[in-house]
C-alpha positions in Angstrom: -32.7 -46.5 197.7 -32.9 -43.3 195.7 -32.6 -43.3 191.9 -32.6 -40.5 189.4 -35.9 -40.2 187.6 -36.0 -41.4 183.9 -36.7 -37.8 182.9 -33.5 -36.5 184.5 -31.4 -39.3 182.9 -33.0 -38.6 179.5 -32.4 -34.9 179.8 -28.7 -35.4 180.5 -28.3 -37.8 177.6 -30.2 -35.6 175.2 -27.6 -32.9 175.7 -24.8 -35.0 174.4 -25.6 -34.8 170.6 -26.3 -31.1 170.9 -22.9 -30.6 172.5 -21.2 -32.6 169.7 -23.0 -30.6 167.0 -22.2 -27.3 168.7 -18.5 -28.3 168.9 -18.4 -29.1 165.2 -20.1 -25.9 164.2 -17.7 -23.9 166.3 -14.8 -25.8 164.7 -16.2 -25.0 161.2 -16.3 -21.3 162.1 -12.5 -21.3 162.5 -11.8 -23.5 159.5 -9.7 -21.3 157.2 -11.6 -22.4 154.1 -14.8 -21.1 155.6 -13.3 -18.0 157.2 -11.8 -16.8 154.0 -14.6 -14.9 152.3 -12.6 -12.6 150.1 -14.3 -14.2 147.1 -17.8 -14.9 148.5 -19.2 -16.2 145.2 -16.5 -18.7 144.5 -17.5 -22.4 145.1 -15.4 -24.1 147.8 -15.6 -27.5 149.4 -13.8 -29.7 151.7 -13.8 -32.3 154.5 -12.9 -31.9 158.2 -13.1 -34.3 161.1 -11.8 -35.1 164.5 -12.1 -38.0 167.1 -14.4 -37.6 170.1 -13.4 -39.0 173.5 -15.1 -38.1 176.8 -16.3 -39.6 180.1 -19.4 -38.9 182.2 -21.1 -40.9 185.0 -24.1 -41.6 182.7 -22.1 -42.9 179.8 -18.8 -44.1 181.1 -16.0 -43.8 178.6 -17.3 -42.7 175.2 -15.5 -42.4 171.9 -16.4 -41.7 168.3 -15.9 -39.4 165.4 -17.3 -36.1 164.2 -17.1 -35.5 160.4 -17.9 -32.3 158.6 -18.4 -31.7 154.9 -18.5 -28.0 153.8 -19.2 -26.5 150.4 -20.6 -23.3 148.8 -23.3 -23.3 146.2 -22.8 -20.9 143.3 -24.3 -17.4 144.0 -25.1 -18.4 147.6 -24.2 -15.8 150.3 -23.1 -18.4 152.9 -21.3 -21.7 153.0 -23.3 -24.9 153.5 -22.3 -27.8 155.7 -23.2 -31.4 156.6 -22.1 -32.8 160.0 -22.0 -36.5 161.1 -21.5 -37.3 164.8 -21.1 -41.0 165.7 -20.4 -42.0 169.3 -20.4 -45.3 171.2 -20.1 -45.5 175.0 -18.9 -47.9 177.5 -22.5 -48.5 178.7 -23.5 -49.6 175.2 -25.2 -46.3 174.2 -25.2 -45.2 170.6 -25.5 -41.6 169.4 -25.5 -41.1 165.6 -27.0 -38.7 163.1 -26.5 -36.2 160.3 -27.1 -32.5 160.7 -26.9 -29.9 157.9 -27.5 -26.4 156.7 -27.6 -25.7 153.0 -27.9 -22.3 151.3 -29.0 -21.3 147.8 -29.4 -17.8 146.5 -33.2 -17.7 147.5 -33.6 -20.7 149.7 -32.2 -22.1 153.0 -32.7 -25.6 154.3 -31.5 -27.0 157.6 -32.2 -29.9 160.0 -31.2 -33.5 160.3 -31.7 -37.0 161.6 -30.7 -38.1 165.1 -30.7 -41.6 166.6 -30.1 -42.5 170.2 -30.0 -46.0 171.7 -29.1 -46.4 175.3 -29.8 -48.9 178.1 -32.1 -47.8 180.9 -33.6 -49.1 184.1 -37.2 -49.3 185.1 -37.9 -49.4 188.9 -41.6 -49.8 188.9 -44.5 -47.4 189.3 -44.9 -45.3 192.5 -42.7 -44.0 195.3 -42.1 -47.2 197.3 -41.0 -49.8 194.7 -38.9 -52.7 195.9 -35.3 -53.3 194.7 -36.6 -56.6 193.2 -38.7 -54.6 190.8 -35.7 -53.3 188.9 -35.8 -54.1 185.2 -33.2 -53.4 182.5 -34.2 -52.5 179.0 -33.0 -50.5 175.9 -34.5 -47.3 174.7 -34.5 -46.2 171.0 -35.1 -42.6 169.9 -35.2 -41.4 166.3 -35.9 -37.8 165.4 -36.2 -36.1 162.0 -36.3 -32.3 161.7 -36.3 -30.5 158.4 -36.9 -26.8 157.7 -37.1 -25.1 154.2 -37.2 -21.3 154.0 -37.5 -18.9 151.1 -36.1 -15.4 151.2 -38.9 -12.9 150.8 -36.8 -9.8 151.0 -33.5 -8.8 152.7 -33.2 -11.0 155.8 -36.9 -12.0 156.0 -37.6 -15.7 155.3 -40.8 -17.7 155.3 -41.3 -21.5 154.9 -42.3 -24.7 156.6 -40.9 -27.2 159.0 -41.4 -31.0 159.4 -40.8 -32.8 162.7 -41.0 -36.5 163.5 -40.0 -38.4 166.7 -40.2 -42.2 167.1 -39.8 -43.8 170.5 -39.5 -47.5 171.3 -38.3 -50.0 173.9 -36.7 -53.4 173.4 -34.6 -56.0 175.3 -37.6 -56.3 177.7 -37.3 -59.0 180.3 -39.8 -61.8 179.6 -42.5 -62.2 182.3 -41.7 -58.8 184.0 -43.8 -55.7 184.2 -42.7 -53.9 181.1 -43.2 -57.0 178.9 -46.6 -57.7 180.4 -48.2 -54.7 178.9 -49.1 -53.2 182.3 -47.2 -50.0 181.5 -48.7 -48.0 178.6 -46.4 -47.5 175.7 -43.8 -50.1 176.8 -44.6 -52.7 174.2 -45.5 -50.7 171.1 -43.4 -47.9 169.5 -45.1 -44.5 169.2 -44.5 -41.8 166.7 -45.1 -38.1 166.8 -45.2 -36.2 163.5 -46.2 -32.8 162.3 -45.8 -30.2 159.6 -46.0 -26.4 160.3 -45.7 -23.4 158.1 
C-alpha cells in the first residue's frame, strides 16, 4: 500500500496559511480606504473581514474567518495592517495566527505568530512496513517570526529578525512505537530559535 510521505503532506498543509494571508493582503490592496492616498499623511483606520470556505483532499471541508485591521500612523508613508486567519477543517485540523506589518516614519516591523494542529499518520520506519503498524497522532506547530527594520536612507533599511519554531506530537497511542520512545523526537517537543541582524 503506497502512502504519501509525511514531508509531502506537511508541505501541502503548510501552504494553506500562506494562501490565506496572500488572499487577505490582495483584498487589502483593493480596499478603497487603503487605495485612496490623496492625503498620505492623514491617519485612517478600519476593519475588514470575510468568511473562508474551501475543500481539499488533505483537509476535507474547511471553514473559518479572515479578519483585517488597517490603520495609518501619523507621518508614515504606508498604511499598516494586522491580519487574523482562523480555519477549522473536517479532519480536525486547526490553522490560526496573526500576521502584521506596521510602519512608522523611520521604522518598519513585520511578522507574526502561526499555529497549526492537524492529525497525521505514522506508518513505521523503512520501506516495507505492515499495515498493522499504522498509528494515528496529532502534530502541533507554532512559529514566531518578527522583523524590525530602520530606514538608513531613501529605501535602504537595516535591522534584525527573530525566528522561533516549536514542534510537538500528542494523542500518541499507548504501547505503540511512537509512545515507546523508539522514534527520536516523538515524545518531547523541540524548539528552534534564533536572532539575526
